[in-house]
C-alpha positions in Angstrom: 15.4 20.6 4.9 14.3 18.6 8.0 16.3 15.4 8.5 14.9 12.5 10.5 18.0 11.2 12.2 16.2 8.2 13.8 14.5 7.0 10.6 16.1 5.0 7.8 14.4 3.6 4.7 14.7 0.1 6.2 13.0 1.2 9.4 10.3 3.0 7.4 9.6 0.7 4.4 10.0 -2.8 5.7 7.5 -2.7 8.6 4.9 -1.4 6.2 5.7 -4.0 3.5 5.4 -6.8 6.1 2.1 -5.5 7.5 0.6 -4.8 4.1 1.3 -8.4 3.0 -0.4 -9.7 6.2 -3.6 -7.6 5.7 -3.9 -7.6 1.9 -7.5 -8.8 1.2 -6.7 -9.6 -2.4 -3.4 -11.5 -2.1 -2.7 -12.3 1.6 0.7 -13.9 2.1 1.3 -14.3 -1.7 4.0 -11.6 -1.6 5.7 -13.2 1.3 5.9 -16.6 -0.3 7.2 -15.2 -3.6 9.8 -13.2 -1.7 11.0 -16.3 0.1 11.2 -18.2 -3.2 13.0 -15.4 -5.0 15.5 -14.9 -2.2 16.6 -18.5 -2.3 17.0 -18.5 -6.1 18.9 -15.2 -5.9 21.3 -16.5 -3.3 22.1 -19.5 -5.5 22.8 -17.1 -8.3 25.1 -15.0 -6.0 23.4 -11.7 -6.6 25.1 -8.7 -5.0 23.7 -7.4 -1.7 22.2 -4.4 -3.5 20.5 -6.5 -6.2 19.3 -8.9 -3.6 17.8 -6.3 -1.4 16.0 -4.6 -4.4 14.8 -8.0 -5.5 13.2 -8.9 -2.1 11.6 -5.5 -1.8 10.2 -5.8 -5.3 9.0 -9.4 -4.7 7.3 -8.2 -1.5 5.2 -5.7 -3.4 5.1 -7.1 -7.0 1.3 -7.3 -7.3 0.4 -4.0 -5.7 -0.9 -2.9 -9.1 -3.7 -5.6 -8.9 -6.6 -3.5 -7.8 -9.7 -5.6 -8.1 -11.1 -9.1 -7.3 -11.2 -9.8 -11.1 -7.4 -9.0 -11.4 -6.7 -11.2 -8.4 -8.6 -14.1 -9.8 -6.7 -13.7 -13.1 -3.3 -13.6 -11.4 -3.9 -16.9 -9.5 -4.5 -18.8 -12.7 -1.6 -20.9 -14.0 -1.4 -18.9 -17.3 -2.1 -15.2 -16.9 -3.8 -13.4 -19.8 -2.7 -9.8 -20.3 -0.7 -9.3 -17.1 0.7 -5.9 -18.3 -2.0 -3.6 -16.7 -1.2 -4.5 -13.1 2.6 -4.6 -13.8 2.5 -1.1 -15.3 0.1 0.2 -12.5 2.5 -1.1 -9.8 5.4 0.5 -11.7 3.7 3.9 -11.9 2.7 3.8 -8.2 6.3 3.3 -7.1 8.5 5.1 -9.7 7.8 8.7 -8.4 9.6 7.7 -5.1 13.1 7.9 -6.4 14.6 5.5 -3.9 12.3 2.8 -5.4 13.2 3.5 -9.0 14.9 0.1 -9.6 12.2 -1.7 -7.6 9.5 -0.1 -9.8 11.4 -1.2 -13.0 11.7 -4.8 -11.7 7.9 -4.9 -11.0 7.1 -3.4 -14.4 8.5 -6.6 -16.1 7.8 -9.3 -13.5 5.5 -11.2 -15.9 7.7 -10.8 -19.0 8.3 -14.0 -20.9 12.0 -14.9 -21.5 11.4 -15.0 -25.3 9.8 -11.6 -25.2 12.6 -10.2 -23.1 15.2 -11.1 -25.8 13.3 -8.7 -28.2 13.1 -5.8 -25.7 15.6 -3.0 -26.6 18.2 -1.4 -24.4 18.3 -4.1 -21.8 15.3 -2.5 -20.0 14.4 -5.8 -18.3 16.2 -6.4 -15.0 17.4 -9.9 -14.4 15.5 -9.7 -11.1 12.2 -9.6 -13.0 12.9 -13.1 -14.4 13.5 -14.4 -10.9 10.2 -12.9 -9.6 8.4 -14.3 -12.6 9.5 -17.8 -11.9 9.0 -17.5 -8.2 5.5 -16.1 -8.7 4.5 -19.0 -10.9 5.9 -21.5 -8.4 3.7 -20.1 -5.7 0.6 -20.2 -8.0 1.3 -23.8 -8.9 1.4 -24.9 -5.2 -1.9 -26.1 -3.8 -1.9 -24.6 -0.3 -4.5 -27.0 0.8 -2.1 -29.9 0.3 1.1 -30.8 2.0 3.8 -28.9 0.1 6.5 -31.6 0.1 4.2 -33.9 -1.8 4.1 -31.4 -4.7 7.8 -30.8 -5.3 8.0 -33.0 -8.5 4.8 -31.8 -10.0 5.5 -28.1 -9.6 9.1 -28.5 -10.8 8.1 -30.3 -14.0 5.4 -27.8 -14.8 8.0 -25.0 -14.6 10.5 -27.1 -16.6 8.0 -27.4 -19.5 8.2 -23.6 -20.1 12.0 -23.0 -19.7 13.4 -21.0 -22.6 10.0 -19.8 -23.6 8.4 -18.4 -20.5 11.2 -18.7 -17.9 14.9 -17.7 -18.0 17.1 -20.9 -18.3 19.6 -19.6 -15.8 16.9 -18.8 -13.2 15.4 -22.3 -13.7 18.8 -23.9 -13.1 19.2 -22.1 -9.9 15.6 -23.0 -8.9 16.4 -26.7 -9.6 19.4 -26.6 -7.3 17.6 -25.0 -4.3 14.4 -27.0 -4.9 16.2 -30.3 -4.1 16.2 -29.5 -0.4 13.0 -30.0 1.5 13.8 -26.9 3.6 13.3 -24.7 0.5 9.7 -25.9 0.3 9.1 -25.9 4.0 10.2 -22.2 4.3 7.8 -21.1 1.5 5.0 -21.8 3.9 6.7 -21.0 7.2 9.4 -18.3 6.9 8.0 -14.9 7.9 9.0 -11.7 6.1 10.6 -10.6 9.3 12.9 -13.6 9.3 13.6 -13.1 5.6 14.5 -9.4 6.0 16.9 -10.2 8.8 19.0 -12.3 6.3 19.5 -9.3 4.0 21.9 -6.3 4.3 19.7 -3.5 3.0 22.2 -1.3 1.3 19.3 0.9 0.1 19.2 2.5 3.5 19.6 6.2 3.4 19.2 9.3 5.6 15.6 10.3 5.1 14.3 13.8 5.0 10.8 14.8 5.9 10.2 15.3 2.2 11.3 11.8 1.5 9.0 10.3 4.2 6.1 12.4 2.8 6.8 11.1 -0.7 7.0 7.5 0.6 3.6 7.9 2.4 2.1 9.2 -0.8 3.4 6.2 -2.7 1.9 3.8 -0.1 -1.4 5.6 -0.2 -1.9 4.8 -3.9 -2.0 1.0 -3.1 -5.4 1.6 -1.5 -6.8 4.7 -3.2 -6.3 3.3 -6.8 -8.4 0.2 -6.1 -11.5 2.2 -6.8 -12.2 5.2 -9.1 -14.3 6.6 -6.2 -11.3 6.9 -3.9 -8.6 7.9 -6.4 -8.2 11.4 -4.9 -9.2 10.7 -1.4 -6.0 10.3 0.7 -4.2 12.9 -1.4 -7.0 15.5 -0.7 -7.3 14.5 3.0 -3.5 15.0 3.4 -3.4 18.4 1.8 -6.5 19.6 3.7 -5.1 18.4 7.0 -1.8 20.2 6.3 -3.7 23.4 5.4 -5.8 23.1 8.6 -2.6 22.8 10.5 -1.6 26.2 9.3 -4.9 27.6 10.4 -4.4 26.3 13.9 -0.8 27.6 14.0 1.0 24.2 13.8 4.7 24.3 13.0 5.9 23.5 9.5 7.1 20.1 10.6 3.7 19.2 12.3 1.8 20.4 9.3 3.8 17.9 7.2 3.2 15.3 9.8 -0.5 15.9 9.3 0.0 15.5 5.6 1.7 12.1 6.2 -1.1 11.0 8.5 -3.6 12.0 5.7 -1.8 9.9 3.2 -1.8 6.9 5.5 -5.1 7.2 7.4 -7.0 4.7 5.1 -4.1 2.2 4.5 -6.1 -0.3 6.6 -8.6 -0.5 3.7 -6.2 -2.8 2.0 -7.8 -5.4 4.3 -11.3 -4.7 3.1 -13.1 -6.4 0.2 -13.0 -3.7 -2.6 -16.4 -4.8 -3.8 -17.9 -3.3 -0.6 -16.2 0.1 -1.4 -17.6 0.0 -4.9 -21.1 -1.0 -3.8 -24.1 1.2 -4.9 -26.6 2.2 -2.2 -26.4 2.1 1.6 -24.5 -0.8 3.1 -26.2 -3.5 5.2 -25.0 -3.6 8.8 -22.8 -6.6 8.2 -20.8 -4.9 5.4 -20.7 -1.6 7.3 -19.2 -3.5 10.2 -16.5 -4.7 7.8 -15.7 -1.1 6.8 -15.3 -0.3 10.5 -12.3 -2.6 10.7 -10.1 -0.3 8.5 -8.9 2.1 11.3 -7.9 -1.0 13.3 -6.0 -2.4 10.4 -4.4 1.0 9.9 -3.2 0.9 13.5 -1.8 -2.6 13.0 0.0 -1.6 9.8 1.6 1.5 11.3 2.2 -0.1 14.7 5.8 -1.0 14.1 6.7 2.6 13.2 5.6 3.8 16.6 8.9 2.6 18.0 10.1 5.9 16.6 8.7 8.7 18.8 8.5 10.9 15.8 6.0 8.5 14.1 3.9 7.9 17.2 1.8 11.0 16.7 1.2 10.3 13.1 0.0 6.8 13.9 -2.3 8.1 16.6 -3.9 10.6 14.4 -4.4 8.1 11.6 -5.8 5.2 13.7 -8.4 7.5 15.5 -9.7 9.5 12.5 -13.2 8.0 12.9 -13.4 8.6 16.7 -16.0 11.1 17.9 -16.2 13.1 21.2 -19.5 11.6 22.2 -18.2 8.0 22.0 -20.1 7.2 18.8 -17.0 6.8 16.7 -15.0 3.6 16.0 -13.2 1.3 16.7 -12.4 2.5 20.3 -15.5 4.7 21.1 -13.2 7.3 22.6 -14.6 10.5 24.2 -13.4 14.1 24.5 -10.5 13.9 26.9 -8.8 11.2 24.8 -9.2 12.7 21.3 -6.3 15.0 20.3 -6.6 18.1 18.2 -4.6 16.4 15.4 -7.2 13.6 15.3 -10.0 16.2 15.0 -8.1 18.0 12.1 -7.8 14.7 10.3 -11.4 13.8 11.0 -12.7 17.1 9.5 -10.3 16.7 6.5 -11.7 13.2 5.9 -15.3 14.2 6.2 -15.0 17.2 4.0 -13.1 15.3 1.3 -15.6 12.4 1.4 -18.6 14.6 1.0 -17.0 16.5 -1.9 -16.2 13.3 -3.8 -18.4 11.1 -6.0 -19.5 7.9 -4.4 -21.3 4.9 -6.0 -24.5 6.0 -4.3 -24.4 9.8 -4.9 -22.9 12.6 -6.9 -20.3 15.1 -5.8 -21.6 17.6 -3.3 -20.8 21.2 -3.6 -19.0 22.8 -0.6 -22.1 24.7 0.7 -24.1 21.5 0.9 -21.2 19.6 2.4 -20.7 22.3 5.1 -24.4 22.3 5.9 -24.3 18.6 6.6 -21.2 18.9 8.7 -22.6 21.8 10.6 -25.9 20.0 11.4 -24.7 16.5 12.1 -21.0 16.0 12.3 -19.3 19.1 13.8 -21.0 18.6 17.2 -19.4 15.2 17.4 -15.9 16.5 16.5 -15.6 20.2 17.6 -18.0 23.0 16.9 -15.3 25.6 17.7 -12.8 24.1 15.3 -15.4 23.9 12.5 -16.3 27.6 13.1 -12.7 28.5 12.4 -12.6 26.1 9.4 -15.7 27.7 7.8 -14.0 31.1 7.6 -11.7 29.5 4.9 -14.5 28.0 2.8 -13.3 29.5 -0.5 -9.7 28.4 0.1 -10.9 24.9 1.1 -13.1 24.6 -2.0 -10.2 25.6 -4.3 -7.8 23.3 -2.6 -10.1 20.3 -2.8 -10.9 20.8 -6.4 -7.2 21.3 -7.3 -6.2 18.1 -5.5 -9.0 16.2 -7.2 -8.0 17.4 -10.6 -4.4 16.6 -10.1 -5.0 13.1 -8.8 -7.5 12.3 -11.5 -5.0 13.4 -14.2 -2.3 11.3 -12.5 -4.5 8.2 -12.2 -5.7 8.5 -15.8 
């Protein structure tokens, strides 16, 4: 087992949580505001440090299971009809990562009504879920176009009307106490996640192994890939192809696993892109294609804080440059040959092969012979002809790996 002595869960997870909130096209800053509200209520309730840290992490990601514009529009209504799908999706994204087991359980029930929770057997509903439920509705009731201090009474009374039915009475009492102070409302709009996280002793820190980091990267990749049925298998397949190519080019076991992590995270920047563009049939107009070209830049911004660890710097570099080409025709930096590392080229080939062998709104799945013909003629000269000549020798293995990855992820998603 390879241990990463310089990486803790806090150093790994929290920068990504902060950055994802900042770039999330669907719910920008909503997670931050709910986390601030939930934290203040929890402090009034004297939650333990462990419960507090898990609550804030859950609040910071509670709506990651909302995958579409339609779900976003439903969630920002005062009364949410059928919130269960996005709660369960968020739970299933996170629960395979064992360290987030409790966080996933909190997210699973973060829209449960108090009356309903009393009928739920075996105490499966965490108290933190009730805190996030109330905090979430407080944020939705706030009109962010109006000065927040002018809305204190209106928001409080709307919450009061549903206490004992929708909201937990004990949580409401704590909310009433903290809501008396103007600073509570001011910080909803102004406290950053970075400032909030500094207030918390994250006892969930642990010594991470390379396997744990890989598992976490896979968990994060689902936030983007599951937003469209056309990308469900994408990052998973790219990751496994990249790792396989690493073995072909004689990379160490550790660097092959780094390539896998980079594959899982390479498209994380698409969280900042309107999912309707990704789902669009037919070729994109230039304006929309230019929006798509933002995603490697967003990937860099999201992964940027991890580069303080030298171990992560290489992963971030591979991920952010996976659309660069040696003739300068790539994006966003228009790099040329001397500045494009071999790891970038491996990730680029993994990305292209995977994309061509997946269904898209505008075409069916391509078989590997057709995919390789297209790459040979138009793409390999812009990445590396020599590398692709080596990759082609493993065509049967690649085809089997791609189809195995696709089947596994489709089954998991379904």
